[in-house]
C-alpha positions, 0 to 999 in steps of 0.5 A: 527103147531100153526103158521097155522090158522086151519080155512084154513085147509079145502078142497077149495070146502068148500069155493067156496061153501060158496061163492055161498051160500053168493052170492045167499043170502043162507049164513043164511040158517040153515042146519043140517049135520051128521057125521057118519061112514058106516063100522067098521075097521078090520071087528070089532063090534064097534068102540070108539068114539074119537077127540071131544076135539080137535074139540071144540078147533077148533069150539072156534077159527074159524076165517079168519085172514087178510092174510087169506082173502087176500090170497082167494082175490088173487085167483080172484074168490070170491065175495068181500062182501063174503070177507068182510063177512068173516072178523067176521067169527065165529061160531054161531050154535049148536053141538051135539055129543056123548062123547069121549070113547062112543061105535058107530056103523055105520050109527048113528051120532057121530056129528050133526051140526045145523048152518048157510049154510056157516059155517055148510060147512066149518067145514067138513074138520077139523071135519072129520079129527079130528074124523076119525083119532082118532076114528080109533086109539082109536078103534085099541087101544081098541082091542089091550088092550083087547087082553092082557087081563089086561096086560100093553099096552104102545105106542111105535109108534111115530117114525112110525106116519104120521107126528107130530100131528098124532103122538101126537093125535094118542097117545092120542087116544090110550103115547109118551113124549109129550102126558104126557106133553100135556094131563097127561099121563104116559109116561115111557121108556126103552132104545134103541139098540144104548145104548147098542152098545155105550159101550164096552160090554153090561154089562157096558150098563146095570150097567151104566143104572141101575145107572141113573135109579135105581128106574125105570130099564127096560133093552133091552136084545136082542141087541146080544143074549137074553138067552146066554148073555142079560138077564144073564148081566141084573141079573148081573146088578141088583145084582151088582148095584140095589141090594146094593142100596136096589132097584129092577128092573122094567123089561127086554124088548125083541124086536125080535126073538120068544118072546114066547119061549124067555119070558118062558126061561127069566122068568125061569132065572129071577125067579132062580136069585130071581127076580120074580117081574122083569116083562117082556115086549115085542115089535116088530111089535105087534097087537092085534092077535100077542098078542092073540096068544102069551098069548094062546101060554103061553108066560110070557109076562107081558107088551106090547109095540105096535108101528106101527100097532097101530099108523097108524092102519096098518091093516085098516088105514082109519076111513071112516066118512063122512059128509052129509046134513040131513035137512035144515029149511025154512024161517019159521023155519020149518025142511025139511029132505034132503036125498042122494040117490045113486045106492049103497044102503049102501050110502042112508043117513038117512035124518032129525034132528035126535036123537039117543037113547041107548036101555038098558035091565034093566034086566042085564044093557046090551045094545041091540040095538041103535034106530034112532028117529026124534029129537022130538021123546020120546020113551015109555019104558012102551010098548014093543019095536019091533027092526029090524036087520039092515042087515036082516030086516025080523029078529026082536026082541022085547024088554020089560023092558028096558031103553031108554037113548040119547047118544048124548049131546049138545056140543055147543049152539048158537056158545057157548061152553055148555059142560065141557070137561072131564079129560083123565082119565075120558074118559078112565074110561067111555070107560071101562064102555062102553065096559061092556055094550056089550055082548061078542059076539059083541066084537069078533075080527072075525065075531062078532055078528051084533049090531042093529041100527034101525030106529024108525018107524016115521024116516022110513016113512020120509026116505021111503017117500023121497025116493019114491018121488025121484022115482016118480020124476025121473019116470016123 
């Protein structure tokens, strides 16, 4: 894919609108766009933001090659002045975003873009592509990891991913070999059933693998029969190959059948053979619900390999992030809020250049709500804060002894990246710390408690003024 210029990975209407802005003299009009989502996948209580690193790389390399411009010229619809403008095209605006690993909720901006109209419009498709995909997979991965209750989880899904990029970036958000190479993950592996079938006997296949990888042996024991041949032959291979070398097996893997039942029996056989430290790995179309049920039923599983249901987020494979205009600046630099109105109330946007605060209870350091404010608002922590439920506005809570933290950071300023991209392991630690700030009721898989995402009084008044103005104009 490195032969492609990702600037051209955009909906064609981004370019036709850009051309329209140019010929209308609006190409430098400063615009504000929010990238947000409306619904959490799988009916969950929160999502995990991911994909910012790829957004940064894209913005830093935003340009049109000569062949791109020639292609656009061949369409016969673009103004020649616009095509000349594209020759020196690069991003010159500002971007604000929540860091990767941040817990996020519906209708709050994950990314805010402030830039000249053509630039802000053009980046829409790629930003949505990055954030929608990786946030979806990161959210699913978090659910699966929480279901495993501290047991190891490996990503097995590359062969079922929707293309090479989806496999790589999906595993980043969740790790296949190339993600170890690119991002420093710890890629591990066992064997396929084909390895066992290649040999004249299962025992020969196991012994050969033990000789090849004596310090990392994990044997797949369900090619023929887990309890009658698979586990007994694995124990023989451990005894005859690994023991004389002074090595211990890492584990066995079960990929079919009633894994709860088989793992209990296998655990007993391994323990009696002197291998209580040999781990049992389970795979086979697992997800958070199956893993949770297996653990509840007493499965003796130490590790889970999760494939298609993670890498494709099979239960809900679309993260519905959208990119909407929130404001523009007039010739004097004054910000003019903009709103999109719909008969579907959920699609009415929140206008203005906003600041997103997270409210923490100082007594227990738990997050109690998020508050969307106008960009220049500062929350007074010395006064009680009244918050309204996002679903039932008659429900309210009053918060005292709290701390209000802005959770977006500036990523680009005047086209230059001013944000230090964290190491992947730091993102993982940060995501875990974010989950720790949530009440257990919000982390439930089914019927989670609704987290408060409210508007400040000032922002609420702006939104309602624009709604009233629209009603007045349509009535006229």
